[in-house]
N, CA, C and O atoms as a Maestro MAE file, in Angstrom:
{
 s_m_m2io_version
 :::
 2.0.0
}

f_m_ct {
 s_m_title
 :::
 protein
 m_atom[296] {
  # First column is atom index #
  i_m_mmod_type
  r_m_x_coord
  r_m_y_coord
  r_m_z_coord
  i_m_residue_number
  s_m_chain_name
  s_m_pdb_residue_name
  s_m_pdb_atom_name
  i_m_atomic_number
  :::
  1 25 1.462 -3.368 -40.279 1 A "UNK " " N  " 7
  2 3 1.883 -4.625 -39.689 1 A "UNK " " CA " 6
  3 2 1.983 -4.506 -38.174 1 A "UNK " " C  " 6
  4 15 1.597 -5.416 -37.441 1 A "UNK " " O  " 8
  5 25 2.501 -3.382 -37.721 2 A "UNK " " N  " 7
  6 3 2.647 -3.183 -36.280 2 A "UNK " " CA " 6
  7 2 1.278 -3.152 -35.616 2 A "UNK " " C  " 6
  8 15 1.088 -3.717 -34.538 2 A "UNK " " O  " 8
  9 25 0.317 -2.481 -36.272 3 A "UNK " " N  " 7
  10 3 -1.022 -2.395 -35.701 3 A "UNK " " CA " 6
  11 2 -1.657 -3.778 -35.578 3 A "UNK " " C  " 6
  12 15 -2.324 -4.075 -34.587 3 A "UNK " " O  " 8
  13 25 -1.447 -4.615 -36.582 4 A "UNK " " N  " 7
  14 3 -1.977 -5.974 -36.538 4 A "UNK " " CA " 6
  15 2 -1.365 -6.788 -35.410 4 A "UNK " " C  " 6
  16 15 -2.071 -7.516 -34.711 4 A "UNK " " O  " 8
  17 25 -0.053 -6.668 -35.229 5 A "UNK " " N  " 7
  18 3 0.614 -7.393 -34.144 5 A "UNK " " CA " 6
  19 2 0.134 -6.911 -32.780 5 A "UNK " " C  " 6
  20 15 -0.026 -7.708 -31.855 5 A "UNK " " O  " 8
  21 25 -0.096 -5.607 -32.656 6 A "UNK " " N  " 7
  22 3 -0.571 -5.075 -31.377 6 A "UNK " " CA " 6
  23 2 -1.980 -5.572 -31.086 6 A "UNK " " C  " 6
  24 15 -2.296 -5.896 -29.941 6 A "UNK " " O  " 8
  25 25 -2.833 -5.637 -32.111 7 A "UNK " " N  " 7
  26 3 -4.192 -6.140 -31.881 7 A "UNK " " CA " 6
  27 2 -4.170 -7.619 -31.502 7 A "UNK " " C  " 6
  28 15 -4.942 -8.048 -30.645 7 A "UNK " " O  " 8
  29 25 -3.294 -8.401 -32.131 8 A "UNK " " N  " 7
  30 3 -3.158 -9.816 -31.755 8 A "UNK " " CA " 6
  31 2 -2.662 -9.927 -30.317 8 A "UNK " " C  " 6
  32 15 -3.119 -10.789 -29.567 8 A "UNK " " O  " 8
  33 25 -1.731 -9.062 -29.933 9 A "UNK " " N  " 7
  34 3 -1.201 -9.075 -28.572 9 A "UNK " " CA " 6
  35 2 -2.296 -8.757 -27.553 9 A "UNK " " C  " 6
  36 15 -2.374 -9.402 -26.507 9 A "UNK " " O  " 8
  37 25 -3.135 -7.777 -27.849 10 A "UNK " " N  " 7
  38 3 -4.231 -7.421 -26.941 10 A "UNK " " CA " 6
  39 2 -5.211 -8.578 -26.802 10 A "UNK " " C  " 6
  40 15 -5.621 -8.917 -25.692 10 A "UNK " " O  " 8
  41 25 -5.588 -9.187 -27.927 11 A "UNK " " N  " 7
  42 3 -6.507 -10.328 -27.865 11 A "UNK " " CA " 6
  43 2 -5.888 -11.505 -27.112 11 A "UNK " " C  " 6
  44 15 -6.584 -12.212 -26.383 11 A "UNK " " O  " 8
  45 25 -4.595 -11.714 -27.284 12 A "UNK " " N  " 7
  46 3 -3.923 -12.803 -26.573 12 A "UNK " " CA " 6
  47 2 -3.931 -12.556 -25.069 12 A "UNK " " C  " 6
  48 15 -4.135 -13.487 -24.290 12 A "UNK " " O  " 8
  49 25 -3.708 -11.299 -24.652 13 A "UNK " " N  " 7
  50 3 -3.753 -10.986 -23.228 13 A "UNK " " CA " 6
  51 2 -5.158 -11.186 -22.664 13 A "UNK " " C  " 6
  52 15 -5.315 -11.711 -21.562 13 A "UNK " " O  " 8
  53 25 -6.179 -10.771 -23.414 14 A "UNK " " N  " 7
  54 3 -7.555 -10.958 -22.946 14 A "UNK " " CA " 6
  55 2 -7.890 -12.440 -22.802 14 A "UNK " " C  " 6
  56 15 -8.507 -12.849 -21.819 14 A "UNK " " O  " 8
  57 25 -7.484 -13.235 -23.779 15 A "UNK " " N  " 7
  58 3 -7.723 -14.672 -23.711 15 A "UNK " " CA " 6
  59 2 -6.937 -15.303 -22.563 15 A "UNK " " C  " 6
  60 15 -7.427 -16.221 -21.907 15 A "UNK " " O  " 8
  61 25 -5.729 -14.817 -22.321 16 A "UNK " " N  " 7
  62 3 -4.923 -15.322 -21.211 16 A "UNK " " CA " 6
  63 2 -5.592 -15.020 -19.876 16 A "UNK " " C  " 6
  64 15 -5.625 -15.875 -18.991 16 A "UNK " " O  " 8
  65 25 -6.120 -13.819 -19.728 17 A "UNK " " N  " 7
  66 3 -6.821 -13.459 -18.489 17 A "UNK " " CA " 6
  67 2 -8.039 -14.357 -18.304 17 A "UNK " " C  " 6
  68 15 -8.296 -14.834 -17.198 17 A "UNK " " O  " 8
  69 25 -8.789 -14.588 -19.378 18 A "UNK " " N  " 7
  70 3 -9.947 -15.483 -19.309 18 A "UNK " " CA " 6
  71 2 -9.512 -16.885 -18.889 18 A "UNK " " C  " 6
  72 15 -10.155 -17.508 -18.044 18 A "UNK " " O  " 8
  73 25 -8.427 -17.380 -19.473 19 A "UNK " " N  " 7
  74 3 -7.926 -18.705 -19.118 19 A "UNK " " CA " 6
  75 2 -7.469 -18.779 -17.677 19 A "UNK " " C  " 6
  76 15 -7.661 -19.800 -17.016 19 A "UNK " " O  " 8
  77 25 -6.860 -17.700 -17.175 20 A "UNK " " N  " 7
  78 3 -6.432 -17.684 -15.774 20 A "UNK " " CA " 6
  79 2 -7.629 -17.663 -14.829 20 A "UNK " " C  " 6
  80 15 -7.612 -18.314 -13.785 20 A "UNK " " O  " 8
  81 25 -8.667 -16.915 -15.195 21 A "UNK " " N  " 7
  82 3 -9.858 -16.848 -14.345 21 A "UNK " " CA " 6
  83 2 -10.582 -18.187 -14.289 21 A "UNK " " C  " 6
  84 15 -11.074 -18.585 -13.232 21 A "UNK " " O  " 8
  85 25 -10.650 -18.878 -15.410 22 A "UNK " " N  " 7
  86 3 -11.335 -20.175 -15.474 22 A "UNK " " CA " 6
  87 2 -10.400 -21.336 -15.154 22 A "UNK " " C  " 6
  88 15 -10.838 -22.484 -15.076 22 A "UNK " " O  " 8
  89 25 -9.108 -21.038 -14.966 23 A "UNK " " N  " 7
  90 3 -8.090 -22.045 -14.658 23 A "UNK " " CA " 6
  91 2 -8.043 -23.145 -15.725 23 A "UNK " " C  " 6
  92 15 -8.089 -24.335 -15.412 23 A "UNK " " O  " 8
  93 25 -7.951 -22.726 -16.983 24 A "UNK " " N  " 7
  94 3 -7.889 -23.651 -18.107 24 A "UNK " " CA " 6
  95 2 -6.466 -23.670 -18.664 24 A "UNK " " C  " 6
  96 15 -6.061 -22.756 -19.382 24 A "UNK " " O  " 8
  97 25 -5.723 -24.700 -18.334 25 A "UNK " " N  " 7
  98 3 -4.337 -24.801 -18.790 25 A "UNK " " CA " 6
  99 2 -4.253 -24.965 -20.307 25 A "UNK " " C  " 6
  100 15 -3.250 -24.597 -20.917 25 A "UNK " " O  " 8
  101 25 -5.310 -25.521 -20.917 26 A "UNK " " N  " 7
  102 3 -5.304 -25.709 -22.365 26 A "UNK " " CA " 6
  103 2 -5.321 -24.369 -23.099 26 A "UNK " " C  " 6
  104 15 -4.930 -24.298 -24.264 26 A "UNK " " O  " 8
  105 25 -5.765 -23.316 -22.435 27 A "UNK " " N  " 7
  106 3 -5.755 -21.974 -23.021 27 A "UNK " " CA " 6
  107 2 -4.504 -21.213 -22.597 27 A "UNK " " C  " 6
  108 15 -3.933 -20.476 -23.400 27 A "UNK " " O  " 8
  109 25 -4.075 -21.377 -21.370 28 A "UNK " " N  " 7
  110 3 -2.981 -20.575 -20.817 28 A "UNK " " CA " 6
  111 2 -1.663 -20.821 -21.547 28 A "UNK " " C  " 6
  112 15 -0.983 -19.869 -21.930 28 A "UNK " " O  " 8
  113 25 -1.299 -22.074 -21.739 29 A "UNK " " N  " 7
  114 3 0.004 -22.398 -22.329 29 A "UNK " " CA " 6
  115 2 0.144 -21.865 -23.762 29 A "UNK " " C  " 6
  116 15 1.146 -21.215 -24.062 29 A "UNK " " O  " 8
  117 25 -0.831 -22.117 -24.664 30 A "UNK " " N  " 7
  118 3 -0.678 -21.556 -26.018 30 A "UNK " " CA " 6
  119 2 -0.678 -20.027 -26.040 30 A "UNK " " C  " 6
  120 15 0.006 -19.423 -26.865 30 A "UNK " " O  " 8
  121 25 -1.430 -19.405 -25.152 31 A "UNK " " N  " 7
  122 3 -1.478 -17.949 -25.130 31 A "UNK " " CA " 6
  123 2 -0.146 -17.356 -24.683 31 A "UNK " " C  " 6
  124 15 0.281 -16.332 -25.216 31 A "UNK " " O  " 8
  125 25 0.508 -17.977 -23.724 32 A "UNK " " N  " 7
  126 3 1.821 -17.500 -23.284 32 A "UNK " " CA " 6
  127 2 2.825 -17.622 -24.432 32 A "UNK " " C  " 6
  128 15 3.640 -16.725 -24.649 32 A "UNK " " O  " 8
  129 25 2.761 -18.729 -25.159 33 A "UNK " " N  " 7
  130 3 3.648 -18.908 -26.314 33 A "UNK " " CA " 6
  131 2 3.342 -17.859 -27.381 33 A "UNK " " C  " 6
  132 15 4.259 -17.265 -27.949 33 A "UNK " " O  " 8
  133 25 2.055 -17.631 -27.657 34 A "UNK " " N  " 7
  134 3 1.651 -16.639 -28.653 34 A "UNK " " CA " 6
  135 2 2.109 -15.239 -28.263 34 A "UNK " " C  " 6
  136 15 2.589 -14.487 -29.112 34 A "UNK " " O  " 8
  137 25 1.969 -14.886 -27.004 35 A "UNK " " N  " 7
  138 3 2.400 -13.567 -26.532 35 A "UNK " " CA " 6
  139 2 3.912 -13.412 -26.713 35 A "UNK " " C  " 6
  140 15 4.381 -12.357 -27.138 35 A "UNK " " O  " 8
  141 25 4.662 -14.445 -26.395 36 A "UNK " " N  " 7
  142 3 6.113 -14.393 -26.578 36 A "UNK " " CA " 6
  143 2 6.509 -14.198 -28.032 36 A "UNK " " C  " 6
  144 15 7.397 -13.400 -28.334 36 A "UNK " " O  " 8
  145 25 5.857 -14.923 -28.936 37 A "UNK " " N  " 7
  146 3 6.158 -14.806 -30.366 37 A "UNK " " CA " 6
  147 2 5.804 -13.413 -30.880 37 A "UNK " " C  " 6
  148 15 6.570 -12.819 -31.638 37 A "UNK " " O  " 8
  149 25 4.650 -12.890 -30.472 38 A "UNK " " N  " 7
  150 3 4.223 -11.569 -30.945 38 A "UNK " " CA " 6
  151 2 5.168 -10.480 -30.434 38 A "UNK " " C  " 6
  152 15 5.505 -9.560 -31.179 38 A "UNK " " O  " 8
  153 25 5.593 -10.570 -29.190 39 A "UNK " " N  " 7
  154 3 6.537 -9.578 -28.656 39 A "UNK " " CA " 6
  155 2 7.859 -9.649 -29.419 39 A "UNK " " C  " 6
  156 15 8.445 -8.615 -29.741 39 A "UNK " " O  " 8
  157 25 8.328 -10.856 -29.709 40 A "UNK " " N  " 7
  158 3 9.555 -11.024 -30.496 40 A "UNK " " CA " 6
  159 2 9.410 -10.373 -31.876 40 A "UNK " " C  " 6
  160 15 10.311 -9.668 -32.329 40 A "UNK " " O  " 8
  161 25 8.274 -10.610 -32.540 41 A "UNK " " N  " 7
  162 3 8.050 -10.025 -33.862 41 A "UNK " " CA " 6
  163 2 7.952 -8.508 -33.799 41 A "UNK " " C  " 6
  164 15 8.446 -7.819 -34.691 41 A "UNK " " O  " 8
  165 25 7.319 -7.978 -32.752 42 A "UNK " " N  " 7
  166 3 7.230 -6.523 -32.603 42 A "UNK " " CA " 6
  167 2 8.615 -5.898 -32.456 42 A "UNK " " C  " 6
  168 15 8.888 -4.842 -33.027 42 A "UNK " " O  " 8
  169 25 9.477 -6.544 -31.699 43 A "UNK " " N  " 7
  170 3 10.839 -6.026 -31.523 43 A "UNK " " CA " 6
  171 2 11.589 -6.059 -32.848 43 A "UNK " " C  " 6
  172 15 12.277 -5.099 -33.193 43 A "UNK " " O  " 8
  173 25 11.463 -7.153 -33.593 44 A "UNK " " N  " 7
  174 3 12.154 -7.254 -34.890 44 A "UNK " " CA " 6
  175 2 11.669 -6.200 -35.871 44 A "UNK " " C  " 6
  176 15 12.467 -5.588 -36.581 44 A "UNK " " O  " 8
  177 25 10.354 -5.991 -35.909 45 A "UNK " " N  " 7
  178 3 9.798 -4.988 -36.821 45 A "UNK " " CA " 6
  179 2 10.294 -3.604 -36.437 45 A "UNK " " C  " 6
  180 15 10.641 -2.806 -37.307 45 A "UNK " " O  " 8
  181 25 10.330 -3.313 -35.150 46 A "UNK " " N  " 7
  182 3 10.785 -1.992 -34.694 46 A "UNK " " CA " 6
  183 2 12.255 -1.768 -35.056 46 A "UNK " " C  " 6
  184 15 12.639 -0.666 -35.446 46 A "UNK " " O  " 8
  185 25 13.067 -2.802 -34.928 47 A "UNK " " N  " 7
  186 3 14.487 -2.685 -35.286 47 A "UNK " " CA " 6
  187 2 14.632 -2.418 -36.783 47 A "UNK " " C  " 6
  188 15 15.445 -1.588 -37.189 47 A "UNK " " O  " 8
  189 25 13.847 -3.120 -37.605 48 A "UNK " " N  " 7
  190 3 13.924 -2.902 -39.053 48 A "UNK " " CA " 6
  191 2 13.476 -1.495 -39.414 48 A "UNK " " C  " 6
  192 15 14.073 -0.862 -40.285 48 A "UNK " " O  " 8
  193 25 12.432 -0.995 -38.758 49 A "UNK " " N  " 7
  194 3 11.967 0.368 -39.019 49 A "UNK " " CA " 6
  195 2 13.049 1.367 -38.631 49 A "UNK " " C  " 6
  196 15 13.291 2.329 -39.358 49 A "UNK " " O  " 8
  197 25 13.695 1.150 -37.502 50 A "UNK " " N  " 7
  198 3 14.760 2.057 -37.060 50 A "UNK " " CA " 6
  199 2 15.922 2.074 -38.048 50 A "UNK " " C  " 6
  200 15 16.451 3.141 -38.362 50 A "UNK " " O  " 8
  201 25 16.322 0.908 -38.539 51 A "UNK " " N  " 7
  202 3 17.416 0.843 -39.512 51 A "UNK " " CA " 6
  203 2 17.050 1.575 -40.792 51 A "UNK " " C  " 6
  204 15 17.874 2.294 -41.358 51 A "UNK " " O  " 8
  205 25 15.809 1.395 -41.254 52 A "UNK " " N  " 7
  206 3 15.373 2.067 -42.482 52 A "UNK " " CA " 6
  207 2 15.363 3.583 -42.302 52 A "UNK " " C  " 6
  208 15 15.768 4.320 -43.201 52 A "UNK " " O  " 8
  209 25 14.905 4.046 -41.147 53 A "UNK " " N  " 7
  210 3 14.896 5.486 -40.880 53 A "UNK " " CA " 6
  211 2 16.318 6.035 -40.808 53 A "UNK " " C  " 6
  212 15 16.583 7.138 -41.286 53 A "UNK " " O  " 8
  213 25 17.230 5.273 -40.214 54 A "UNK " " N  " 7
  214 3 18.624 5.708 -40.105 54 A "UNK " " CA " 6
  215 2 19.257 5.827 -41.489 54 A "UNK " " C  " 6
  216 15 19.967 6.793 -41.766 54 A "UNK " " O  " 8
  217 25 19.002 4.853 -42.356 55 A "UNK " " N  " 7
  218 3 19.539 4.906 -43.715 55 A "UNK " " CA " 6
  219 2 18.957 6.088 -44.484 55 A "UNK " " C  " 6
  220 15 19.665 6.759 -45.234 55 A "UNK " " O  " 8
  221 25 17.677 6.334 -44.294 56 A "UNK " " N  " 7
  222 3 17.018 7.450 -44.979 56 A "UNK " " CA " 6
  223 2 17.616 8.780 -44.529 56 A "UNK " " C  " 6
  224 15 17.875 9.657 -45.354 56 A "UNK " " O  " 8
  225 25 17.834 8.930 -43.236 57 A "UNK " " N  " 7
  226 3 18.438 10.158 -42.724 57 A "UNK " " CA " 6
  227 2 19.877 10.311 -43.208 57 A "UNK " " C  " 6
  228 15 20.322 11.420 -43.502 57 A "UNK " " O  " 8
  229 25 20.601 9.202 -43.291 58 A "UNK " " N  " 7
  230 3 21.973 9.248 -43.801 58 A "UNK " " CA " 6
  231 2 22.015 9.736 -45.243 58 A "UNK " " C  " 6
  232 15 22.893 10.514 -45.618 58 A "UNK " " O  " 8
  233 25 21.065 9.280 -46.046 59 A "UNK " " N  " 7
  234 3 21.008 9.724 -47.444 59 A "UNK " " CA " 6
  235 2 20.687 11.214 -47.523 59 A "UNK " " C  " 6
  236 15 21.248 11.925 -48.357 59 A "UNK " " O  " 8
  237 25 19.796 11.687 -46.669 60 A "UNK " " N  " 7
  238 3 19.465 13.116 -46.665 60 A "UNK " " CA " 6
  239 2 20.672 13.957 -46.249 60 A "UNK " " C  " 6
  240 15 20.911 15.026 -46.812 60 A "UNK " " O  " 8
  241 25 21.424 13.480 -45.273 61 A "UNK " " N  " 7
  242 3 22.622 14.204 -44.825 61 A "UNK " " CA " 6
  243 2 23.636 14.291 -45.962 61 A "UNK " " C  " 6
  244 15 24.231 15.346 -46.179 61 A "UNK " " O  " 8
  245 25 23.838 13.197 -46.686 62 A "UNK " " N  " 7
  246 3 24.773 13.207 -47.815 62 A "UNK " " CA " 6
  247 2 24.332 14.204 -48.884 62 A "UNK " " C  " 6
  248 15 25.160 14.927 -49.439 62 A "UNK " " O  " 8
  249 25 23.028 14.246 -49.174 63 A "UNK " " N  " 7
  250 3 22.523 15.210 -50.163 63 A "UNK " " CA " 6
  251 2 22.771 16.639 -49.710 63 A "UNK " " C  " 6
  252 15 23.179 17.485 -50.507 63 A "UNK " " O  " 8
  253 25 22.528 16.910 -48.436 64 A "UNK " " N  " 7
  254 3 22.752 18.263 -47.922 64 A "UNK " " CA " 6
  255 2 24.231 18.637 -47.957 64 A "UNK " " C  " 6
  256 15 24.575 19.780 -48.259 64 A "UNK " " O  " 8
  257 25 25.112 17.676 -47.648 65 A "UNK " " N  " 7
  258 3 26.549 17.947 -47.713 65 A "UNK " " CA " 6
  259 2 26.978 18.273 -49.141 65 A "UNK " " C  " 6
  260 15 27.809 19.156 -49.352 65 A "UNK " " O  " 8
  261 25 26.418 17.569 -50.120 66 A "UNK " " N  " 7
  262 3 26.743 17.851 -51.522 66 A "UNK " " CA " 6
  263 2 26.270 19.246 -51.910 66 A "UNK " " C  " 6
  264 15 26.970 19.962 -52.625 66 A "UNK " " O  " 8
  265 25 25.093 19.633 -51.448 67 A "UNK " " N  " 7
  266 3 24.575 20.971 -51.757 67 A "UNK " " CA " 6
  267 2 25.446 22.052 -51.121 67 A "UNK " " C  " 6
  268 15 25.713 23.085 -51.735 67 A "UNK " " O  " 8
  269 25 25.885 21.808 -49.889 68 A "UNK " " N  " 7
  270 3 26.746 22.778 -49.204 68 A "UNK " " CA " 6
  271 2 28.074 22.910 -49.938 68 A "UNK " " C  " 6
  272 15 28.571 24.021 -50.122 68 A "UNK " " O  " 8
  273 25 28.657 21.787 -50.361 69 A "UNK " " N  " 7
  274 3 29.910 21.832 -51.118 69 A "UNK " " CA " 6
  275 2 29.719 22.575 -52.434 69 A "UNK " " C  " 6
  276 15 30.592 23.332 -52.859 69 A "UNK " " O  " 8
  277 25 28.572 22.354 -53.077 70 A "UNK " " N  " 7
  278 3 28.284 23.045 -54.334 70 A "UNK " " CA " 6
  279 2 28.160 24.545 -54.129 70 A "UNK " " C  " 6
  280 15 28.610 25.323 -54.970 70 A "UNK " " O  " 8
  281 25 27.560 24.958 -53.030 71 A "UNK " " N  " 7
  282 3 27.436 26.388 -52.734 71 A "UNK " " CA " 6
  283 2 28.789 26.991 -52.373 71 A "UNK " " C  " 6
  284 15 29.061 28.149 -52.691 71 A "UNK " " O  " 8
  285 25 29.630 26.214 -51.713 72 A "UNK " " N  " 7
  286 3 30.955 26.696 -51.325 72 A "UNK " " CA " 6
  287 2 31.862 26.920 -52.524 72 A "UNK " " C  " 6
  288 15 32.720 27.803 -52.491 72 A "UNK " " O  " 8
  289 25 31.690 26.143 -53.573 73 A "UNK " " N  " 7
  290 3 32.524 26.274 -54.771 73 A "UNK " " CA " 6
  291 2 32.149 27.499 -55.590 73 A "UNK " " C  " 6
  292 15 32.985 28.039 -56.314 73 A "UNK " " O  " 8
  293 25 30.905 27.942 -55.485 74 A "UNK " " N  " 7
  294 3 30.453 29.094 -56.287 74 A "UNK " " CA " 6
  295 2 30.931 30.351 -55.722 74 A "UNK " " C  " 6
  296 15 30.648 31.419 -56.264 74 A "UNK " " O  " 8
  :::
 }
 m_bond[295] {
  # First column is bond index #
  i_m_from
  i_m_to
  i_m_order
  :::
  1 1 2 1
  2 2 3 1
  3 3 4 2
  4 3 5 1
  5 5 6 1
  6 6 7 1
  7 7 8 2
  8 7 9 1
  9 9 10 1
  10 10 11 1
  11 11 12 2
  12 11 13 1
  13 13 14 1
  14 14 15 1
  15 15 16 2
  16 15 17 1
  17 17 18 1
  18 18 19 1
  19 19 20 2
  20 19 21 1
  21 21 22 1
  22 22 23 1
  23 23 24 2
  24 23 25 1
  25 25 26 1
  26 26 27 1
  27 27 28 2
  28 27 29 1
  29 29 30 1
  30 30 31 1
  31 31 32 2
  32 31 33 1
  33 33 34 1
  34 34 35 1
  35 35 36 2
  36 35 37 1
  37 37 38 1
  38 38 39 1
  39 39 40 2
  40 39 41 1
  41 41 42 1
  42 42 43 1
  43 43 44 2
  44 43 45 1
  45 45 46 1
  46 46 47 1
  47 47 48 2
  48 47 49 1
  49 49 50 1
  50 50 51 1
  51 51 52 2
  52 51 53 1
  53 53 54 1
  54 54 55 1
  55 55 56 2
  56 55 57 1
  57 57 58 1
  58 58 59 1
  59 59 60 2
  60 59 61 1
  61 61 62 1
  62 62 63 1
  63 63 64 2
  64 63 65 1
  65 65 66 1
  66 66 67 1
  67 67 68 2
  68 67 69 1
  69 69 70 1
  70 70 71 1
  71 71 72 2
  72 71 73 1
  73 73 74 1
  74 74 75 1
  75 75 76 2
  76 75 77 1
  77 77 78 1
  78 78 79 1
  79 79 80 2
  80 79 81 1
  81 81 82 1
  82 82 83 1
  83 83 84 2
  84 83 85 1
  85 85 86 1
  86 86 87 1
  87 87 88 2
  88 87 89 1
  89 89 90 1
  90 90 91 1
  91 91 92 2
  92 91 93 1
  93 93 94 1
  94 94 95 1
  95 95 96 2
  96 95 97 1
  97 97 98 1
  98 98 99 1
  99 99 100 2
  100 99 101 1
  101 101 102 1
  102 102 103 1
  103 103 104 2
  104 103 105 1
  105 105 106 1
  106 106 107 1
  107 107 108 2
  108 107 109 1
  109 109 110 1
  110 110 111 1
  111 111 112 2
  112 111 113 1
  113 113 114 1
  114 114 115 1
  115 115 116 2
  116 115 117 1
  117 117 118 1
  118 118 119 1
  119 119 120 2
  120 119 121 1
  121 121 122 1
  122 122 123 1
  123 123 124 2
  124 123 125 1
  125 125 126 1
  126 126 127 1
  127 127 128 2
  128 127 129 1
  129 129 130 1
  130 130 131 1
  131 131 132 2
  132 131 133 1
  133 133 134 1
  134 134 135 1
  135 135 136 2
  136 135 137 1
  137 137 138 1
  138 138 139 1
  139 139 140 2
  140 139 141 1
  141 141 142 1
  142 142 143 1
  143 143 144 2
  144 143 145 1
  145 145 146 1
  146 146 147 1
  147 147 148 2
  148 147 149 1
  149 149 150 1
  150 150 151 1
  151 151 152 2
  152 151 153 1
  153 153 154 1
  154 154 155 1
  155 155 156 2
  156 155 157 1
  157 157 158 1
  158 158 159 1
  159 159 160 2
  160 159 161 1
  161 161 162 1
  162 162 163 1
  163 163 164 2
  164 163 165 1
  165 165 166 1
  166 166 167 1
  167 167 168 2
  168 167 169 1
  169 169 170 1
  170 170 171 1
  171 171 172 2
  172 171 173 1
  173 173 174 1
  174 174 175 1
  175 175 176 2
  176 175 177 1
  177 177 178 1
  178 178 179 1
  179 179 180 2
  180 179 181 1
  181 181 182 1
  182 182 183 1
  183 183 184 2
  184 183 185 1
  185 185 186 1
  186 186 187 1
  187 187 188 2
  188 187 189 1
  189 189 190 1
  190 190 191 1
  191 191 192 2
  192 191 193 1
  193 193 194 1
  194 194 195 1
  195 195 196 2
  196 195 197 1
  197 197 198 1
  198 198 199 1
  199 199 200 2
  200 199 201 1
  201 201 202 1
  202 202 203 1
  203 203 204 2
  204 203 205 1
  205 205 206 1
  206 206 207 1
  207 207 208 2
  208 207 209 1
  209 209 210 1
  210 210 211 1
  211 211 212 2
  212 211 213 1
  213 213 214 1
  214 214 215 1
  215 215 216 2
  216 215 217 1
  217 217 218 1
  218 218 219 1
  219 219 220 2
  220 219 221 1
  221 221 222 1
  222 222 223 1
  223 223 224 2
  224 223 225 1
  225 225 226 1
  226 226 227 1
  227 227 228 2
  228 227 229 1
  229 229 230 1
  230 230 231 1
  231 231 232 2
  232 231 233 1
  233 233 234 1
  234 234 235 1
  235 235 236 2
  236 235 237 1
  237 237 238 1
  238 238 239 1
  239 239 240 2
  240 239 241 1
  241 241 242 1
  242 242 243 1
  243 243 244 2
  244 243 245 1
  245 245 246 1
  246 246 247 1
  247 247 248 2
  248 247 249 1
  249 249 250 1
  250 250 251 1
  251 251 252 2
  252 251 253 1
  253 253 254 1
  254 254 255 1
  255 255 256 2
  256 255 257 1
  257 257 258 1
  258 258 259 1
  259 259 260 2
  260 259 261 1
  261 261 262 1
  262 262 263 1
  263 263 264 2
  264 263 265 1
  265 265 266 1
  266 266 267 1
  267 267 268 2
  268 267 269 1
  269 269 270 1
  270 270 271 1
  271 271 272 2
  272 271 273 1
  273 273 274 1
  274 274 275 1
  275 275 276 2
  276 275 277 1
  277 277 278 1
  278 278 279 1
  279 279 280 2
  280 279 281 1
  281 281 282 1
  282 282 283 1
  283 283 284 2
  284 283 285 1
  285 285 286 1
  286 286 287 1
  287 287 288 2
  288 287 289 1
  289 289 290 1
  290 290 291 1
  291 291 292 2
  292 291 293 1
  293 293 294 1
  294 294 295 1
  295 295 296 2
  :::
 }
}
């Protein structure tokens, strides 16, 4: 998903540059809106990935703590 958003962002920037060179407001305004939406989505996806990684690491830490306690009891 991230790769797709990045490719859309690159194409939007290229189209924006083309619109700026040709001075076409009909292209510039939608591209600026599209770039803003894609950046917002990229940030949201990154935050969700970070939360998932944090939860995964927390579960691994709990498992290791249980193993250490089990070894300490023996």
